[in-house]
N, C-alpha and C positions, 0 to 999 in steps of 0.2 A: 154701419157706424159704431162705436162705443156707446153712444147714446144718441138716439134720435131725439131733434128737439122742433117744437113749432117754427115752421120760417118765420115768422117774425120774431120772435125769441132767437135762433141761430143768428140773424141779422143784427139783434141787437146785441148778442154774446161777443160778435165778431168785430163789432165796432164801424159795421158799415151802415147802421141805421142810429140815429141820435133818439132819446127820449123825446127830444122837444119835437123832432120829425114825425116820432111815430102817433104821437098826440094830435100834431096836425094832421096827419092822413088818417087819423081814427075821427076827429071831427068831418071832415069832407067826405069820408066814407058813407057816414051817417046820414048826411046832407043829400048825396046823389046816389046812395046805394048801391054804387058800382062795387064791384069786386075790390078788396084791398088789396091788392098785388098790381091790378090795371092803376089804381089810386096812387102808387109809390113810383111806377114807371112814369107816370103824366107828369108827377111832379120833378122826376130826374132824380129823386134819393137815392136813388140805387140802379146799375145798370141791369140788361136783360140778363147777362151774363150771373152776376152773382144772385139775378133774384132765383133764376132758375137752379144756380148751383143749391141754393137752400132751399128751393122745394124739392128736390133730387134727394136732399139729406134726412129730410122729413118725410120723404117715402121709402128710405132705406135703399135708395137705387145710386148709380154712380154718375158723375157728372161729368164729360167730358170736352173740352176747349177745343174746336178743330180746328183755329186758325195757329196752336202751338202742337197739337200732338201729331206723330208721326202715323199715316195710316198704312198699315201694310198689304201688300199686294197680296198676300196668301189671303186675306181676308175677302177683297173685291173679289178675286177670281172664282169664288164661289157661290156667289150671287151676280145674277145677269143684270143686265144694267136697265131693262125695261121693268124688273121687280123693284129697282132703286128708284127711278124716277118716278114709277107709278105708287109709290107710298110715300116718296119724301124721305127716304131714309138713307143710310151709309152704314155699311159694317166696317168697323174700325181695327180689329185684332180677332185673331183667330188662335187657339191654343187647343192644341188636339182637334176635339170634338165640340168644345168650346165658341163661340162666336157672339162678340161684343158688337151690338148694333146699336148705334147712336140714332135716336129721334126724337122729333119735336112732341110727339103726342105716347107718352110711353105706354097708353091704354088702347091704342090701335092694336086688338088682337088679331086683326085680318091681316095687319102687314107680318106681324111676328110670326104667326101660323106659316105664309106663304115664303117666309125666309127658312122656316126651321125645314119644311117641306121640300126644297129646291135643293138647298145647301146640305140636307143631312147631320145640322149640325145644333146642339142646345143654347138657343138665343137667349142672350141675356140683355135686357134693353137697357140702356143709358142714355139719359138725359143731355139734349145738345139744344143751343140756339138755332131756333130754325132759318134762321136767313145762312148761319155758319154752314147747316148742312145743304142747303140749296148755293152755297159757294163752292161748297167740297163738289157736288155732283156736276156743277159746271168745270171745276179745274180738273178733274179725272175723266170726264164724258164726254163734256162739251166742246164745239169745235170752237177755235179763237178765229175771228175775221182777221184780225191784222195779221196772223201768220198761220194761213190755212195749211201747210205742209206741216205744221206741229201733230195735227192729226196721226200723223205716220211713225209717230214716237211713240212706246209702248205705254199704256195706261200705267203703269205701276206706278205705287206714291212716290213722293219726293215731298223731304220737310218742309214745313211751309216758313221755318226760319232757322238758317242755320248758321248761326254766327252773326246775324245781321244780313244775310245773303239769300233770295230766294234760288233756292238750288233747280226746281226749274226754269226760272228764266234762265239762270246761267248756263244749263244745258243749252237751250235754246239760242243763247247767243254762242255756245261754243259749236253749233252745228247741228243741231236737231233740226230735221225736216228740209235738207240742204240739196235733196233730192241724192246723189250715190258719189258727191264730190269727196267723201270722207269714208266710203265704204272700204276701200281696199288700200287704207294708210298701214302699211307693212314696211314700207321701207325706212330705214335709219333716218337717213336726212330728211325727209317727212315727219316723222314722227316726233324727233327732237325739235324740229322746227315750229310744229303745232304745240309741244308742249311748253314753249317761250310765250304764245299767244297768252294775251290777257283773260280771256274766258276761260280757258283749261286752267289756268292761273288760279283764276277765282272759286273752280270747279273742286277744285284738290282741296285748297285751303276749305273752302263751306263743307266737304265731307268731314275734316276734321275737326270742325270746331262744333259740327252738331253732334259727332261723335261724345265730344269732350261734355257738352251741354246737356245729354242725354246721360252722362254719370258711365259712359261705356269703358271698358277696360282692354278690350281690343277693337279692332277694325279689318275685316275681311273684305279685300276688293277680289272678286271671284268672276275669272272669265267663263262665261257657258256659251254654247252653241249660237244662241239669238240677242246675247245681251251681256252686261257684265252686272253682277247681282253681288249687291253690298248689304254686309248683315254687319250689325253691332252685338259685342256682348255686354251685355246689362246684367247686373249682379252675378255671374257666373252663368248667363242662359242665351245664347245665339236668337236673333231674330231680325229678320228681314227689315231694312230699312227703307231700301228703294235699288231700282233696277236702271243702271245708265246703259243708254243706247249701243250698238256693237259698236257705230260708229266713231264712239269717242274711247274705244276701248285703249287703242294703241296710243294716243297722245296721253291720255290720263296717265297711264301705268308708267309711261317715259318721265310724265312729270312727277310722280311721286318717287321714281328712283331718281331724278336729277336732285330733290328735295334731301333725301336721304346718303347723296354722294355717292349713288352705286352708279357701277358702269352700265350706260342704257343700252351699249351697244351688244353686250354679253346676255344670251336671252337661253341660253342650253345647261346652266350648271345653276345652283342656287347661291343667293347672294344675302348679304346681310348691312344694315346700314342704322344711321338714326337721323331723326328730326329734332329739331325743340324748338317751340312754339308756346305763344302765350295767350292765354283765354282769359278775359276779367281779371288782369293784373297778377294772375298767377301763372308759374312757370312749369310747362309739362314736357318731358321728354319722350319721345315716341322708338323703340325699337322695331327696325323695319326688315322684313325679311321677302325675301321673293323665292318663289321655284318656277319651274316649269310644267305645265299642263296641256294638255292634248289642244285646250281651245286657248292659248296664251300665258302667261305668269301672272299667277295670283300671290298677291302681296297680304301679308298679315303684317299688322302694326300692334304692338303694346304700348299702350299710355300709362306713362307711371307720373305719377303726382308726388313731386318732390316733396310735398308738405305731408304727404301721406304716413311717411315713418315717424314724423315729430308729433303724433297724436298720443304717444305712450301704452305703455303696455295696459292700463288701467281700461283704455278704450276697446281694447280687441276681444273683450268678450268672455275674458277670464272668471272663473266662479273664485271668490276671496280666498280659499282655500289653496287652490292653486298658483293664484298669484305670489300669494305670500313665500309660498315653497320656490317657486322660481326665482323670486327677489332673493331669498335666501341662497341661493345654487349659485348665482351670478354677482354675489358678493364675497364669495371665496377667492383667494388669491391664486388657486390653481385648479385643475381638474378637468375635463372636458362636458361639454352640455349641449345635447343633439336635438334638431327637429328633423321630424320625419312626416312626409305625405308625400299624396303624388302632384304634379306639377299643377302648380296655379291654387295650392290651399291653403297660401299664406305664411309659407315658411322663410321666406326671406323678408316680409314685412316685422315677422315676430325679432326674428334677427336684429335686423337694423333696430328696433324701440329697443331689443336689449343693448344695442351698441349706444345709442342715445343716452339712455339712462346712466351708460356706464363713462361716457365721455365728459370727462375732467381734465383739466389743464396739468394736473400733476401725474396722469396716466395717458399711456403710450401703447395707442391701438392700431392694428395694422390689420390688414384685409387682402385675401385674394380670390377675386370673382373672376367668373365667365357668364356674362360679363358684369361689368360696375351699373347695376341698376339706379342705385340714390347716390349721389355726392353729399356726404356729411362732412362741414367742417370740422377741422381739430381730428380727422382720421386719416391717416395713410392709408389708400385705397391701389391695390394694383391691379390690373387686368391682366388674365392670360393670355399669352399671344404663341400658339403654336409655332408657328412659321419663324417666329424669331428665336425658338426653342424656351418659352418662357410657359413650363408648367406648374400646373399646382406644386408638385414636389420642390419644383426650383425655387419657386419661389417662398417657399415654407423654408428652406434651407437658408436662403438670405435673409429672411427675415430672424431667424435666432441669432443673426451678428447688426442687427438693431436696436438691440436695447427693448425688446417690448414685454409689455406687461398683460396684453389682451391681443390674441390674434382669432379671429374670424377666416373660416375656410369656406368658400361657397359651397361646396360639395364635394363629400369624400367618394374619388370615383374609382380609386384601384390602391392595391395595397400599400405600395410606396407614400401615397399620401396620408393613406389613415396612421401608418408606423410614424411619419414624422410627425404629424399632428399630436399622437400618444406620447411621442418625448418630446414633446412640446409641455405638455401638461404634467409629464412626472418629472420634468425641469423646473417646473414653478411657474407656469404661464395659464392663463384662463384660456381655454379652447373653444370657440363657437363652432358648429357645422351642420350638415344638414344630410340627411340619406333618403333615397326612396324607400319607404316599407311600409305596409297596410295597420301598423300599428304600432305603439311603443316596445313591448317587449322584442318584437321581430327585430330591433336594432341590433340589438347584442347577435342572434343567430348571423345576422346579416356581415357584420364585421367580422364574423370568425369564418363565413364563405368565403371572404376576401383574403384571409389566410393571416389574420392578427391572432395574436396568442389569445386564448380566453382570459390566462390571468392579468395580463395588462390591461387589457378591456374593465375586469375586476376593479383595478387597482386605481382606473383614472375615469370612468362613466362616473359621474355626479348624480345625471337624470337624464330622461328622455321624453320628449314632447311630440306626441302624434299629435295632427290636427287636420280639420277640413273647415271648408268656407259654405255656408248655406243663407238661405235669403231671409232676410226679417220680414213680418208681417208690418206693412206700415201704421205705425203707432197713430197715425191721425184719420187713416180710414179703416178700421177693421171691425167686427162686430163677431161677438159671443157665441159658442154652439157648444152642444155638448155630447160627448161619447161616454159608453163602459166601460168600468176600469178593463174590463175584459179586454177590452181593443187597445189598451196599453202596456199588454205582458211583455209583448216583443222588444219593447226598450229596456225591460227591465224594472218596471212598475212595479210594486208590493199590492198583489191585488187581497183585497179582505172580503169584498162583496163584487163577485163576477157583474151583478145587475146594475152596481151601485153608477151613477153618473158623473162626470167630471166636467166643469167647464173650459174650455179652450177658447183661443182667438183664431181666427182667418181674415186675410185682407178681403175688403172690399175695393174691387176695379175704381180707380179714379182717375185725373188725368196726372195727377201727383206721384202716382206709379205707374206711370203706361199702362194701365189698365190690366195689372197682375196681379196687385193687392199685396206687392211687394216694395219693399225700398229699402235698400244697403242689405251689407251683408253683416253676420257675424260668427264666430268662430266655435267650433267644437272641438274639446280637446280630452287628450287622453295623457297626462303625466304620471309616468314610472319614477319614482326617487329610489335610488340605489340604497340597498340597508345589508347587513352581512348575511344574511341568508339570500338573497339574489345574487348575491358577489360568490357568494359559494355554490348556487347554482350554474352559473357561467361558466365558472373556473374548471367545475368537472363535466360541460356540456350537457346539461339537463336537457329534455326535452321543452319545447316551447309552452305546452301548458301548464307544467310546473313552473316556469317562469313566471307567467301570466299567474297564477293563482298566488304564487307568492307575492307580486306585484299589487293583486286585489287587496290582500290580507295587511299588507302595508299602508293601505288607503286610495288606492289607485281608483279611479273612476273611468270605466272606459265610454269611448266616444259615444255610443247610443246613450249611456245612461247622463253623460253631460247634454248630451240633445233633448233626452228627455225632462230635463233641469228647464230646459229654455223654452221646450212646448208648454211645460203646465206655467211657465211665467207668461206666458202670451208671447213670446218673442219669436218664435216661429212655429210651424206645423207638423203634425207628424211624417205628412207625406214629403216634404223638406230634409228630416232625417234621414228619411229611407233613402230618398235621393241621393243623398251625399256621402251618407255613412255607411249602408247596409252592402255587405259584398258577399260573394260566393262563399258559404262556411263561416261564416262571421260569428 
């Protein structure tokens, strides 16, 4: 934690315990000589969960609510059942060689040693309610007398609460433990029939609702030889959510394809679809894609929050200097502004945020995208349809007869699209688009490689923004630590004394951050503004190193430097910047 507080002070500060209750408990404690926490529990001023959470922060440990957290099967698989039951502990998460172990008694060194020796992992103890640990052990290892066949189901964990539905119970209703009745569900008619049954419908909805609750950006439904692995990508990192029994694979995949309005009879070629769902009053779009694999069709669903593009540029992690430059560029009546970066780096969100800022009654904005990810009122958005002959280039030609002020091109994929976009900017339009390059200066060379004349690039390009997305340290669960200045030199840190220590922050695993220490993501940015010198270098096809040097002289901060600023501010960690920014030769 950023600051550890005594347990009672923590409860008072959080409003979980009033001053009057504290004084009453103190008087009783003096009379009975009982431990204070026991008195508070007996008086029912605070629940056991809240009391243990307060005690955990006092000790500098994490607390996990096993009724809400998703336990990873990768964690359960490295610790034998006998160890778990003997010590009344349960592993909840595994990340590399780190294993988080939920314990009722975190001082039980014997349990920690046994788990460490048998798993080969570094054990990080976290506190949990004793009864919740016992319930979890029964849930994942105990046999239920009411449904004896359920023991045949995989012991992989499932979320306790998926949008108000118990996924474990739903899977049981859907056919877990019914012998081999559903083991050979391959016939198209059978799969379609079962996909329309209530338990399968509930299961598909529960998987989606749980993913949205967990703040996932993607859902992966992956058929394996002995089951169907479901993984969620949260804050840019994939983690296993559950394993669905193999006998539910065909009806579950069919159900998801029906929801996405895809052809369930076609299993040999990739397909695309879309699902619209509501969760806690908010609307979400899911872009669905299926591909054939040796064990069945794999489904990946990208979750799009329609409100996420309305948060504004100021919430995307820009430093003030870059934010002012971008706002100045996009306020120009004509010119070209590019966003670059790999898939999933937030380019589209940035472009939509710019459009949202520029969206006014007196401005005609048109976009051509493949596909249209977010729908914004007041903007004319066109989706590419190659089968019908509607390409980026054809749409752009039509746009010029639609009296536009601002044009957004989802991606510059070929010379024809790039040339029309540049012509549009030369004829008085503001054009926004994206490219796939590793850094901002490389965008100019990429366009030259596509066949665009360098003098046209120099005449139209106002600026190029390269970006990445990295995980944020959970601001409510973090702790300080120190590193030597020397360790930060790779990020561009100006070392004055190699041995001097710098204070940074790292996350503390907690329920609120899924035991990762991270919650949410922030952007790392590299903004190149065009000036006369850079334009001249582009025109004469200068090497990339010369363009990059001129851009830095013009005030451009590299991605790693922007990341360093966020590390020093306690927003993220050096390892996270390394993970998403550094590439070979960078």
